MIDOSE-1310 file (N, C-alpha, C; in nm, 2 decimals, decimal comma, always signed):
residues 251
xxxx	+9,79/+11,64/+9,97/+9,75/+11,59/+9,83/+9,59/+11,59/+9,81; +9,55/+11,62/+9,67/+9,39/+11,58/+9,65/+9,36/+11,41/+9,61; +9,27/+11,41/+9,59/+9,22/+11,28/+9,54/+9,17/+11,34/+9,39; +9,26/+11,22/+9,33/+9,24/+11,22/+9,15/+9,14/+11,09/+9,11
xxxx	+9,06/+11,13/+9,01/+9,00/+11,01/+8,93/+9,04/+11,01/+8,79; +9,07/+10,89/+8,73/+9,12/+10,89/+8,61/+9,03/+10,76/+8,53; +9,03/+10,79/+8,39/+8,93/+10,68/+8,37/+9,02/+10,61/+8,28; +8,99/+10,48/+8,33/+9,02/+10,36/+8,25/+8,92/+10,27/+8,13
xxxx	+9,00/+10,29/+8,00/+8,89/+10,29/+7,89/+8,92/+10,17/+7,84; +8,86/+10,04/+7,87/+8,87/+9,94/+7,80/+8,83/+9,96/+7,61; +8,92/+9,97/+7,52/+8,88/+10,04/+7,36/+8,77/+9,88/+7,30; +8,72/+9,79/+7,36/+8,65/+9,69/+7,31/+8,51/+9,68/+7,39
xxxx	+8,42/+9,63/+7,33/+8,32/+9,63/+7,38/+8,26/+9,51/+7,50; +8,36/+9,44/+7,52/+8,35/+9,35/+7,68/+8,34/+9,41/+7,78; +8,21/+9,37/+7,83/+8,24/+9,42/+7,98/+8,28/+9,36/+8,06; +8,29/+9,18/+8,10/+8,36/+9,09/+8,15/+8,52/+9,18/+8,14
xxxx	+8,59/+9,20/+8,03/+8,69/+9,20/+8,01/+8,73/+9,38/+8,12; +8,64/+9,43/+8,09/+8,63/+9,55/+8,18/+8,63/+9,50/+8,30; +8,56/+9,48/+8,32/+8,54/+9,45/+8,49/+8,72/+9,37/+8,52; +8,78/+9,30/+8,46/+8,88/+9,21/+8,48/+8,97/+9,32/+8,50
xxxx	+8,98/+9,38/+8,42/+9,08/+9,50/+8,46/+9,06/+9,62/+8,52; +8,91/+9,65/+8,57/+8,89/+9,76/+8,65/+8,93/+9,64/+8,82; +8,92/+9,55/+8,84/+8,93/+9,48/+8,96/+9,05/+9,46/+8,99; +9,15/+9,48/+8,85/+9,35/+9,50/+8,89/+9,37/+9,63/+8,92
xxxx	+9,32/+9,74/+8,85/+9,34/+9,85/+8,85/+9,34/+9,90/+9,00; +9,18/+9,89/+9,08/+9,20/+9,97/+9,16/+9,25/+9,85/+9,29; +9,31/+9,73/+9,25/+9,37/+9,68/+9,41/+9,44/+9,70/+9,40; +9,51/+9,82/+9,31/+9,67/+9,86/+9,28/+9,69/+10,02/+9,33
xxxx	+9,55/+10,06/+9,29/+9,50/+10,24/+9,29/+9,60/+10,28/+9,41; +9,64/+10,39/+9,46/+9,66/+10,46/+9,58/+9,53/+10,51/+9,65; +9,54/+10,50/+9,75/+9,41/+10,56/+9,85/+9,34/+10,72/+9,84; +9,41/+10,78/+9,76/+9,35/+10,91/+9,70/+9,31/+10,91/+9,54
xxxx	+9,28/+10,77/+9,48/+9,28/+10,72/+9,36/+9,15/+10,69/+9,31; +9,05/+10,77/+9,21/+8,94/+10,69/+9,21/+8,95/+10,66/+9,03; +8,85/+10,60/+9,02/+8,86/+10,50/+8,86/+8,75/+10,41/+8,86; +8,77/+10,52/+8,72/+8,62/+10,51/+8,61/+8,63/+10,39/+8,52
xxxx	+8,59/+10,29/+8,50/+8,65/+10,14/+8,40/+8,53/+10,20/+8,34; +8,52/+10,21/+8,22/+8,41/+10,22/+8,02/+8,50/+10,14/+7,95; +8,38/+10,13/+7,86/+8,40/+10,04/+7,72/+8,26/+10,11/+7,63; +8,35/+10,09/+7,48/+8,24/+10,17/+7,39/+8,10/+10,08/+7,37
xxxx	+7,99/+10,14/+7,41/+7,84/+10,01/+7,37/+7,86/+9,95/+7,23; +7,94/+10,03/+7,13/+7,95/+10,00/+6,97/+8,11/+9,98/+6,98; +8,14/+9,88/+6,86/+8,26/+9,84/+6,81/+8,32/+9,74/+6,79; +8,41/+9,66/+6,81/+8,48/+9,50/+6,82/+8,46/+9,49/+6,98
xxxx	+8,45/+9,37/+6,93/+8,46/+9,30/+7,10/+8,60/+9,24/+7,13; +8,67/+9,27/+7,05/+8,81/+9,27/+7,06/+8,92/+9,30/+7,00; +9,01/+9,31/+7,03/+9,14/+9,37/+6,91/+9,23/+9,30/+6,93; +9,25/+9,29/+6,79/+9,33/+9,15/+6,76/+9,40/+9,21/+6,60
xxxx	+9,38/+9,32/+6,57/+9,48/+9,39/+6,43/+9,44/+9,51/+6,40; +9,50/+9,58/+6,30/+9,48/+9,70/+6,27/+9,36/+9,74/+6,21; +9,31/+9,69/+6,14/+9,14/+9,69/+6,14/+9,07/+9,71/+6,29; +9,04/+9,63/+6,39/+9,04/+9,61/+6,45/+9,00/+9,74/+6,56
xxxx	+9,15/+9,79/+6,56/+9,23/+9,93/+6,63/+9,18/+10,06/+6,55; +9,18/+10,02/+6,43/+9,08/+10,17/+6,34/+8,94/+10,19/+6,42; +8,87/+10,08/+6,42/+8,72/+10,10/+6,41/+8,70/+10,13/+6,58; +8,81/+10,05/+6,68/+8,79/+10,13/+6,84/+8,86/+10,23/+6,89
xxxx	+8,93/+10,27/+6,73/+8,95/+10,45/+6,80/+8,82/+10,54/+6,79; +8,78/+10,54/+6,73/+8,66/+10,65/+6,72/+8,62/+10,63/+6,88; +8,57/+10,49/+6,91/+8,54/+10,45/+7,06/+8,61/+10,50/+7,17; +8,73/+10,51/+7,13/+8,80/+10,54/+7,23/+8,81/+10,70/+7,24
xxxx	+8,83/+10,78/+7,20/+8,80/+10,92/+7,20/+8,66/+10,95/+7,22; +8,55/+10,89/+7,19/+8,43/+10,94/+7,21/+8,46/+10,94/+7,40; +8,51/+10,85/+7,45/+8,51/+10,85/+7,61/+8,60/+10,91/+7,65; +8,71/+10,98/+7,61/+8,81/+11,06/+7,62/+8,76/+11,22/+7,65
xxxx	+8,62/+11,22/+7,55/+8,50/+11,34/+7,58/+8,43/+11,33/+7,67; +8,39/+11,22/+7,66/+8,33/+11,17/+7,83/+8,40/+11,21/+7,96; +8,46/+11,18/+7,95/+8,58/+11,17/+8,04/+8,63/+11,33/+8,06; +8,64/+11,37/+7,98/+8,69/+11,50/+8,03/+8,55/+11,61/+8,05
xxxx	+8,45/+11,54/+7,99/+8,31/+11,67/+8,05/+8,30/+11,62/+8,20; +8,32/+11,48/+8,26/+8,32/+11,48/+8,36/+8,41/+11,53/+8,47; +8,52/+11,58/+8,41/+8,66/+11,61/+8,50/+8,70/+11,59/+8,54; +8,80/+11,43/+8,46/+8,85/+11,29/+8,52/+9,01/+11,41/+8,49
xxxx	+9,11/+11,34/+8,57/+9,23/+11,44/+8,58/+9,29/+11,31/+8,47; +9,29/+11,25/+8,44/+9,42/+11,15/+8,35/+9,34/+11,01/+8,23; +9,38/+10,96/+8,18/+9,31/+10,84/+8,07/+9,38/+10,74/+8,12; +9,37/+10,59/+8,05/+9,44/+10,51/+8,06/+9,39/+10,43/+7,90
xxxx	+9,43/+10,38/+7,79/+9,40/+10,32/+7,71/+9,45/+10,12/+7,70; +9,32/+10,11/+7,77/+9,39/+9,95/+7,84/+9,36/+9,85/+7,71; +9,48/+9,85/+7,60/+9,49/+9,75/+7,48/+9,60/+9,76/+7,44; +9,68/+9,64/+7,45/+9,80/+9,63/+7,43/+9,90/+9,73/+7,29
xxxx	+9,78/+9,70/+7,21/+9,79/+9,78/+7,10/+9,83/+9,98/+7,11; +9,78/+10,00/+7,22/+9,74/+10,13/+7,22/+9,71/+10,21/+7,12; +9,58/+10,14/+7,09/+9,52/+10,20/+6,97/+9,49/+10,36/+6,96; +9,48/+10,48/+6,88/+9,46/+10,59/+6,90/+9,52/+10,68/+7,04
xxxx	+9,63/+10,60/+7,08/+9,70/+10,67/+7,21/+9,75/+10,82/+7,16; +9,79/+10,92/+7,07/+9,88/+11,02/+7,03/+9,74/+11,13/+7,00; +9,61/+11,04/+6,93/+9,51/+11,16/+6,89/+9,42/+11,15/+7,04; +9,42/+11,02/+7,16/+9,39/+11,09/+7,29/+9,48/+11,22/+7,34
xxxx	+9,58/+11,20/+7,31/+9,65/+11,29/+7,38/+9,63/+11,45/+7,34; +9,60/+11,44/+7,18/+9,58/+11,56/+7,19/+9,45/+11,63/+7,24; +9,34/+11,50/+7,26/+9,20/+11,58/+7,31/+9,19/+11,60/+7,46; +9,31/+11,49/+7,54/+9,29/+11,53/+7,66/+9,40/+11,64/+7,74
xxxx	+9,30/+11,72/+7,85/+9,39/+11,78/+7,89/+9,47/+11,75/+8,02; +9,46/+11,61/+8,06/+9,54/+11,52/+8,16/+9,62/+11,42/+8,08; +9,70/+11,36/+8,14/+9,78/+11,29/+8,07/+9,70/+11,17/+8,03; +9,76/+11,07/+7,91/+9,66/+11,00/+7,87/+9,78/+10,87/+7,86
xxxx	+9,76/+10,73/+7,89/+9,86/+10,67/+7,91/+9,84/+10,52/+7,82; +9,92/+10,45/+7,76/+9,83/+10,31/+7,68/+9,93/+10,25/+7,80; +9,87/+10,10/+7,78/+9,93/+9,97/+7,89/+10,01/+9,94/+7,83; +10,07/+9,94/+7,70/+10,20/+9,86/+7,63/+10,29/+9,95/+7,65
xxxx	+10,34/+10,07/+7,60/+10,41/+10,17/+7,66/+10,44/+10,18/+7,81; +10,38/+10,16/+7,86/+10,38/+10,17/+8,05/+10,43/+10,03/+8,07; +10,39/+9,93/+8,01/+10,49/+9,81/+8,08/+10,59/+9,78/+8,04; +10,60/+9,83/+7,93/+10,75/+9,86/+7,90/+10,86/+9,94/+7,97
xxxx	+10,82/+10,05/+7,97/+10,91/+10,14/+8,10/+10,92/+10,07/+8,21; +10,83/+10,04/+8,27/+10,83/+9,96/+8,44/+10,93/+9,85/+8,42; +10,92/+9,79/+8,27/+10,97/+9,64/+8,31/+11,16/+9,67/+8,28; +11,21/+9,82/+8,20/+11,32/+9,82/+8,15/+11,32/+9,85/+8,32
xxxx	+11,27/+9,93/+8,37/+11,37/+9,96/+8,51/+11,39/+9,86/+8,60; +11,33/+9,75/+8,59/+11,34/+9,62/+8,66/+11,42/+9,54/+8,62; +11,47/+9,54/+8,52/+11,55/+9,43/+8,42/+11,61/+9,45/+8,30; +11,72/+9,46/+8,25/+11,82/+9,46/+8,11/+11,76/+9,43/+8,01
xxxx	+11,65/+9,31/+8,02/+11,59/+9,30/+7,90/+11,48/+9,18/+7,98; +11,36/+9,20/+7,84/+11,23/+9,16/+7,87/+11,20/+9,08/+7,75; +11,06/+8,99/+7,78/+11,01/+8,90/+7,71/+10,86/+8,97/+7,66; +10,74/+8,96/+7,61/+10,66/+8,98/+7,61/+10,56/+8,79/+7,58
xxxx	+10,47/+8,78/+7,60/+10,35/+8,71/+7,63/+10,24/+8,74/+7,53; +10,18/+8,70/+7,44/+10,04/+8,80/+7,38/+9,95/+8,66/+7,34; +9,89/+8,71/+7,29/+9,77/+8,62/+7,23/+9,81/+8,56/+7,08; +9,75/+8,66/+6,97/+9,77/+8,56/+6,86/+9,90/+8,57/+6,80
xxxx	+9,98/+8,50/+6,70/+10,07/+8,55/+6,62/+10,07/+8,70/+6,53; +9,94/+8,70/+6,46/+9,91/+8,85/+6,42/+9,99/+9,01/+6,55; +9,99/+8,95/+6,69/+9,97/+9,05/+6,74/+10,10/+9,12/+6,77; +10,22/+8,98/+6,73/+10,33/+8,96/+6,78/+10,38/+9,10/+6,69
xxxx	+10,34/+9,09/+6,58/+10,42/+9,19/+6,44/+10,37/+9,34/+6,52; +10,25/+9,38/+6,56/+10,22/+9,49/+6,64/+10,30/+9,51/+6,76; +10,31/+9,38/+6,79/+10,41/+9,43/+6,91/+10,50/+9,46/+6,91; +10,55/+9,43/+6,79/+10,71/+9,48/+6,77/+10,71/+9,60/+6,69
xxxx	+10,60/+9,65/+6,64/+10,59/+9,79/+6,55/+10,63/+9,87/+6,70; +10,56/+9,84/+6,82/+10,57/+9,92/+6,95/+10,70/+9,97/+7,00; +10,74/+9,84/+7,02/+10,89/+9,81/+7,07/+10,96/+9,96/+7,00; +10,96/+9,89/+6,82/+11,06/+10,01/+6,78/+11,01/+10,17/+6,83
xxxx	+10,89/+10,20/+6,78/+10,81/+10,35/+6,84/+10,87/+10,37/+6,96; +10,88/+10,30/+7,06/+10,88/+10,38/+7,20/+11,02/+10,32/+7,23; +11,11/+10,28/+7,12/+11,26/+10,28/+7,18/+11,30/+10,14/+7,24; +11,24/+10,03/+7,27/+11,24/+9,89/+7,37/+11,34/+9,79/+7,29
xxxx	+11,32/+9,81/+7,14/+11,37/+9,71/+7,08/+11,48/+9,62/+7,12; +11,55/+9,66/+7,15/+11,67/+9,62/+7,16/+11,69/+9,54/+7,35; +11,56/+9,61/+7,43/+11,57/+9,52/+7,49/+11,48/+9,39/+7,55; +11,40/+9,42/+7,42/+11,35/+9,28/+7,41/+11,38/+9,20/+7,34
xxxx	+11,37/+9,06/+7,42/+11,42/+8,95/+7,39/+11,33/+8,86/+7,30; +11,21/+8,86/+7,32/+11,09/+8,77/+7,25/+11,00/+8,81/+7,27; +10,89/+8,83/+7,18/+10,76/+8,85/+7,16/+10,66/+8,72/+7,14; +10,62/+8,60/+7,24/+10,56/+8,50/+7,22/+10,41/+8,53/+7,22
xxxx	+10,36/+8,41/+7,14/+10,20/+8,41/+7,12/+10,15/+8,31/+7,14; +10,05/+8,29/+7,26/+10,01/+8,14/+7,27/+9,91/+8,12/+7,19; +9,87/+8,18/+7,09/+9,79/+8,11/+6,98/+9,67/+8,08/+6,99; +9,59/+8,14/+7,09/+9,42/+8,20/+7,12/+9,39/+8,33/+7,09
xxxx	+9,22/+8,32/+7,09/+9,19/+8,44/+7,06/+9,19/+8,60/+7,24; +9,14/+8,68/+7,19/+9,18/+8,77/+7,32/+9,06/+8,70/+7,46; +8,92/+8,71/+7,32/+8,83/+8,61/+7,37/+8,80/+8,50/+7,49; +8,90/+8,44/+7,43/+8,99/+8,30/+7,52/+8,98/+8,33/+7,62
xxxx	+9,04/+8,47/+7,71/+9,06/+8,48/+7,87/+8,93/+8,47/+7,94; +8,86/+8,50/+7,83/+8,71/+8,56/+7,91/+8,61/+8,42/+7,91; +8,65/+8,32/+7,86/+8,57/+8,22/+7,83/+8,54/+8,06/+7,97; +8,63/+8,13/+8,03/+8,59/+8,02/+8,19/+8,66/+7,86/+8,17
xxxx	+8,74/+7,85/+8,05/+8,79/+7,71/+8,04/+8,91/+7,69/+8,15; +8,95/+7,81/+8,15/+9,14/+7,85/+8,20/+9,22/+7,80/+8,13; +9,16/+7,75/+7,96/+9,27/+7,67/+7,88/+9,40/+7,79/+7,84; +9,34/+7,94/+7,86/+9,44/+8,07/+7,82/+9,51/+8,07/+7,91
xxxx	+9,42/+8,11/+8,02/+9,58/+8,15/+8,15/+9,66/+8,00/+8,18; +9,64/+7,90/+8,13/+9,73/+7,79/+8,18/+9,84/+7,83/+8,04; +9,80/+7,87/+7,92/+9,87/+7,88/+7,83/+9,99/+8,00/+7,85; +9,96/+8,09/+7,87/+10,00/+8,22/+7,97/+10,12/+8,16/+8,06
xxxx	+10,09/+8,10/+8,15/+10,17/+8,04/+8,19/+10,28/+7,98/+8,20; +10,28/+7,85/+8,13/+10,36/+7,77/+8,01/+10,46/+7,88/+7,94; +10,41/+7,98/+7,93/+10,47/+8,03/+7,79/+10,55/+8,15/+7,85; +10,48/+8,20/+8,00/+10,58/+8,28/+8,05/+10,72/+8,15/+8,11
xxxx	+10,66/+8,05/+8,19/+10,78/+7,95/+8,20/+10,89/+7,92/+8,11; +10,87/+7,93/+8,01/+10,97/+7,93/+7,87/+11,03/+8,06/+7,85; +10,97/+8,15/+7,86/+11,07/+8,27/+7,85/+11,16/+8,30/+7,96; +11,13/+8,25/+8,06/+11,22/+8,29/+8,21/+11,35/+8,22/+8,20
xxxx	+11,30/+8,08/+8,15/+11,45/+7,96/+8,15/+11,48/+7,99/+7,99; +11,43/+8,03/+7,86/+11,53/+8,01/+7,74/+11,51/+8,15/+7,71; +11,50/+8,27/+7,72/+11,50/+8,39/+7,68/+11,60/+8,52/+7,72; +11,70/+8,49/+7,84/+11,77/+8,48/+7,90/+11,72/+8,66/+7,94
xxxx	+11,59/+8,66/+8,00/+11,53/+8,78/+8,05/+11,54/+8,80/+8,23; +11,52/+8,93/+8,22/+11,46/+8,92/+8,39/+11,33/+8,95/+8,42; +11,22/+8,97/+8,35/+11,11/+9,05/+8,34/+11,01/+8,94/+8,26; +10,90/+8,94/+8,25/+10,80/+8,92/+8,11/+10,66/+9,04/+8,16
xxxx	+10,66/+9,03/+8,03/+10,52/+9,17/+8,03/+10,43/+9,08/+7,98; +10,30/+9,08/+8,02/+10,15/+9,03/+7,97/+10,13/+9,06/+7,88; +10,12/+9,06/+7,77/+10,10/+9,15/+7,64/+9,96/+9,15/+7,59; +9,84/+9,19/+7,69/+9,68/+9,19/+7,63/+9,63/+9,23/+7,77
xxxx	+9,54/+9,31/+7,78/+9,51/+9,36/+7,92/+9,42/+9,28/+7,95; +9,34/+9,18/+7,85/+9,30/+9,05/+7,97/+9,34/+8,97/+8,07; +9,49/+9,01/+8,08/+9,57/+8,92/+8,13/+9,58/+8,99/+8,29; +9,53/+9,10/+8,30/+9,57/+9,18/+8,43/+9,55/+9,09/+8,55
xxxx	+9,46/+9,04/+8,56/+9,47/+8,91/+8,66/+9,56/+8,82/+8,69; +9,61/+8,84/+8,58/+9,74/+8,69/+8,57/+9,88/+8,74/+8,67; +9,93/+8,87/+8,72/+10,05/+8,92/+8,72/+10,07/+8,86/+8,83; +10,02/+8,92/+8,90/+10,01/+8,88/+9,09/+10,11/+8,73/+9,11
xxxx	+10,00/+8,65/+9,05/+10,05/+8,50/+9,09/+10,12/+8,49/+9,03; +10,14/+8,51/+8,90/+10,27/+8,47/+8,80/+10,39/+8,52/+8,88; +10,39/+8,62/+8,90/+10,54/+8,68/+8,94/+10,57/+8,62/+9,07; +10,48/+8,56/+9,17/+10,50/+8,48/+9,32/+10,54/+8,35/+9,24
xxxx	+10,51/+8,30/+9,13/+10,46/+8,15/+9,10/+10,62/+8,17/+9,04; +10,70/+8,22/+8,90/+10,78/+8,23/+8,85/+10,95/+8,28/+8,92; +10,89/+8,37/+9,04/+11,00/+8,42/+9,14/+11,08/+8,53/+8,99; +10,96/+8,58/+8,96/+11,02/+8,69/+8,85/+10,96/+8,80/+8,84
xxxx	+10,98/+8,96/+8,81/+10,86/+9,05/+8,77/+10,79/+9,00/+8,63; +10,65/+8,99/+8,63/+10,54/+8,97/+8,52/+10,50/+9,09/+8,54; +10,43/+9,15/+8,47/+10,42/+9,34/+8,49/+10,31/+9,27/+8,36; +10,19/+9,36/+8,43/+10,04/+9,35/+8,35/+10,07/+9,53/+8,34
xxxx	+10,06/+9,53/+8,22/+10,02/+9,71/+8,17/+9,95/+9,79/+8,24; +9,86/+9,69/+8,28/+9,68/+9,80/+8,35/+9,75/+9,83/+8,42; +9,79/+9,74/+8,58/+9,89/+9,84/+8,69/+9,99/+9,91/+8,65; +10,07/+9,85/+8,55/+10,20/+9,97/+8,53/+10,12/+10,10/+8,48
xxxx	+10,03/+10,11/+8,37/+9,96/+10,21/+8,35/+9,90/+10,28/+8,51; +9,81/+10,25/+8,56/+9,79/+10,33/+8,69/+9,87/+10,37/+8,76; +9,98/+10,27/+8,81/+10,10/+10,34/+8,89/+10,12/+10,48/+8,81; +10,19/+10,51/+8,69/+10,23/+10,55/+8,62/+10,19/+10,70/+8,63
xxxx	+10,05/+10,70/+8,57/+10,00/+10,80/+8,56/+9,93/+10,85/+8,73; +9,90/+10,72/+8,81/+9,88/+10,81/+8,95/+10,01/+10,94/+8,98; +10,15/+10,87/+8,92/+10,26/+10,93/+8,99/+10,25/+11,05/+8,93; +10,24/+11,09/+8,78/+10,21/+11,18/+8,71/+10,15/+11,30/+8,77
xxxx	+10,00/+11,29/+8,82/+9,97/+11,41/+8,89/+9,98/+11,39/+8,99; +10,03/+11,33/+9,04/+10,08/+11,34/+9,20/+10,16/+11,44/+9,19; +10,29/+11,48/+9,06/+10,38/+11,54/+9,04/+10,34/+11,64/+8,95; +10,18/+11,68/+8,89/+10,15/+11,74/+8,84/+10,17/+11,78/+8,72
xxxx	+10,22/+11,70/+8,65/+10,29/+11,68/+8,50/+10,20/+11,61/+8,42; +10,15/+11,71/+8,33/+10,04/+11,62/+8,21/+10,15/+11,65/+8,07; +10,03/+11,60/+8,00/+10,08/+11,59/+7,86/+10,13/+11,76/+7,79; +10,25/+11,76/+7,72/+10,26/+11,89/+7,64/+10,19/+11,96/+7,58
xxxx	+10,16/+12,07/+7,55/+10,09/+12,09/+7,48/+10,15/+12,21/+7,37; +10,30/+12,24/+7,35/+10,35/+12,28/+7,29/+10,42/+12,20/+7,17; +10,38/+12,20/+7,01/+10,41/+12,10/+6,99/+10,30/+12,03/+6,88; +10,28/+11,89/+6,87/+10,23/+11,83/+6,82/+10,08/+11,79/+6,87
xxxx	+10,10/+11,77/+7,01/+10,00/+11,73/+7,09/+9,90/+11,87/+7,14; +9,93/+11,96/+7,07/+9,85/+12,06/+7,13/+9,68/+11,99/+7,09; +9,61/+12,09/+7,15/+9,44/+12,04/+7,10/+9,44/+12,04/+6,98; +9,32/+11,95/+6,92/+9,31/+11,97/+6,75/+9,28/+12,09/+6,74
xxxx	+9,29/+12,14/+6,61/+9,22/+12,22/+6,58/+9,11/+12,22/+6,47; +8,98/+12,32/+6,57/+8,83/+12,28/+6,52/+8,81/+12,28/+6,33; +8,82/+12,24/+6,30/+8,81/+12,26/+6,10/+8,65/+12,26/+6,04; +8,57/+12,27/+6,17/+8,42/+12,22/+6,10/+8,40/+12,05/+6,10
xxxx	+8,48/+11,98/+6,19/+8,45/+11,82/+6,15/+8,26/+11,79/+6,18; +8,27/+11,70/+6,10/+8,05/+11,68/+6,10/+8,10/+11,55/+6,11; +7,94/+11,49/+6,13/+7,91/+11,40/+6,20/+7,95/+11,30/+6,36; +7,97/+11,20/+6,34/+8,04/+11,14/+6,49/+8,15/+11,18/+6,57
xxxx	+8,24/+11,24/+6,46/+8,38/+11,25/+6,49/+8,35/+11,41/+6,57; +8,30/+11,51/+6,51/+8,27/+11,61/+6,60/+8,22/+11,56/+6,71; +8,18/+11,48/+6,73/+8,15/+11,48/+6,91/+8,26/+11,42/+6,99; +8,38/+11,37/+6,93/+8,50/+11,38/+7,01/+8,58/+11,49/+7,04
xxxx	+8,55/+11,58/+7,00/+8,64/+11,70/+7,00/+8,63/+11,82/+7,15; +8,71/+11,83/+7,22/+8,72/+11,86/+7,35/+8,72/+12,02/+7,33; +8,64/+12,09/+7,40/+8,71/+12,29/+7,37/+8,87/+12,24/+7,45; +8,94/+12,32/+7,39/+9,10/+12,38/+7,40/+9,03/+12,52/+7,53
xxx	+9,12/+12,48/+7,61/+9,10/+12,62/+7,73/+9,13/+12,71/+7,64; +9,02/+12,84/+7,65/+9,04/+12,96/+7,64/+8,98/+12,97/+7,52; +8,91/+12,87/+7,46/+8,87/+12,85/+7,27/+8,73/+12,92/+7,32
């Protein structure tokens, strides 16, 4: 079985958050998996709404192109909103996973119901949209917001981490669930400790995506190019968007 190299894309510009997620990803990855952790130089410092996702998507697609040029085997979009996921799947030759979709799939394998703990109240709505899209709405008991911004996870105060813990405890005791999903990539380093403390699976989407992507690569399975996820047609796109296009095989 050959080695694989994947690209972990933090769609915001926070290098500190990129390193947090990279450390978690590498601690979980198998011995035959190498991980490139990247983030855009321009864009938004955190992603907390639809506008942020729209701005971040161009940076994601640029990173997909750069990774394809380096020959990576697959990609992870490490934001719980899964921004630009379907567009990225069109561009890439290998599989592309979003951390929200990955976390929901993993939670559904170990529990019949789960809750999500996220950051701001507005992201609760976005998480609900994803639950509907991915078919997990009936399995999700609740989506809780700690009501702190994403970057509070990196401010060194520990307040956000403490609130995540409190909300996870509340979900365990009041939501009638068997698992909890951490609804932000910046929470990636909290899952192991919380799982041990709460004695319930606390699932981080970064770790879930790394494991699922590695499994897909080992199986030799990639995104279907028959249908809507086929490579984009080159229509003479101009400006920065043209830099995102990846030449399709045999094009």
